[in-house]
C-alpha positions as CSV (number, residue, x, y, z in Angstrom):
1,M,12.9,-12.8,-8.7
2,A,11.3,-9.9,-10.4
3,G,9.8,-8.8,-7.3
4,A,12.4,-9.0,-5.2
5,A,15.1,-7.4,-7.4
6,S,12.0,-4.6,-7.8
7,V,11.6,-3.7,-3.8
8,L,15.5,-4.3,-3.5
9,V,15.9,-1.5,-6.0
10,G,12.5,0.9,-4.1
11,I,14.9,0.0,-0.9
12,A,18.2,1.0,-2.3
13,V,16.3,4.4,-3.9
14,A,14.5,5.7,-0.8
15,V,17.9,4.6,1.1
16,W,20.1,6.8,-1.6
17,L,17.4,10.2,-0.7
18,V,17.0,9.1,2.6
19,F,21.5,9.9,3.7
20,G,22.7,10.6,0.5
21,P,23.2,14.2,-1.5
22,P,19.9,14.9,-2.2
23,Q,20.0,16.3,1.0
24,D,21.5,19.5,-0.3
25,W,18.9,19.6,-3.2
26,E,17.4,23.3,-3.4
27,G,14.7,24.6,-5.3
28,G,13.3,23.1,-7.7
29,M,15.4,19.6,-7.6
30,R,13.3,19.0,-3.9
31,W,10.3,18.4,-6.7
32,L,12.5,16.1,-8.2
33,R,13.4,14.5,-5.0
34,H,9.9,14.3,-3.1
35,G,9.0,12.6,-6.9
36,L,12.3,9.9,-6.3
37,A,10.8,8.7,-3.2
38,L,7.0,8.7,-4.1
39,G,8.1,6.5,-7.1
40,S,10.8,4.6,-4.9
41,L,7.2,3.6,-2.3
42,G,5.3,3.0,-5.1
43,M,7.7,0.1,-6.5
44,I,8.3,-1.6,-3.9
45,V,4.0,-1.3,-3.3
46,F,4.6,-2.7,-6.9
47,A,6.5,-5.5,-6.3
48,A,4.7,-6.5,-3.6
49,R,2.4,-7.0,-5.3
50,L,4.2,-8.4,-8.1
51,M,5.6,-11.6,-5.4
52,F,1.8,-11.8,-3.9
53,P,-1.0,-10.9,-6.4
54,D,-4.3,-11.2,-5.1
55,T,-5.9,-14.4,-6.6
56,Q,-9.8,-14.8,-6.2
57,D,-9.1,-18.3,-6.6
58,G,-9.1,-20.3,-3.3
59,T,-12.2,-18.3,-2.6
60,A,-15.4,-19.3,-2.6
61,D,-17.9,-16.3,-2.8
62,T,-21.1,-18.2,-1.2
63,V,-20.7,-19.4,2.7
64,S,-21.0,-23.5,2.8
65,D,-23.1,-24.7,5.4
């Protein structure tokens, strides 16, 4: 549930950055906009790892004959 909420927040921030007032930001604020965009991408990736954890319990290390 936390993963799904994080994905929604990440997508909402990304949509706000693309279509919202940050398009008018110039100078140093432009760097903040890029940082927020990278942060929202990172949040989406982190949420995907929360929803689909990478566990190695179901795989075998050796090939069975």
